[in-house]
C-alpha positions, 0 to 999 in steps of 0.5 A, spaced: 496 884 835 497 891 839 504 892 842 506 897 848 511 902 847 516 898 852 515 892 848 517 895 841 523 898 844 526 891 846 523 887 840 528 885 835 527 887 828 524 881 824 526 883 817 534 883 818 537 890 817 537 896 822 539 903 821 543 907 827 541 914 826 545 919 830 541 924 835 543 930 838 539 935 843 540 942 842 539 947 848 532 950 848 531 957 845 535 961 840 541 963 843 548 964 840 550 958 844 545 954 840 547 957 833 554 955 835 552 948 837 548 947 831 554 949 826 559 945 829 554 939 828 553 941 821 561 942 820 559 949 817 565 953 816 567 959 820 565 964 816 558 962 816 558 964 824 562 970 823 557 973 818 
């Protein structure tokens, strides 16, 4: 049985467990803003940004 992508999104998982995964999207390109965003998500210490 082949399911379409939309059907997979709405179908319940039949084995009884799920995992919520946190998802973030960083701005495109590599800039200071992007590096600060990633550092904040990873909870890195301030000295790493200063370095």
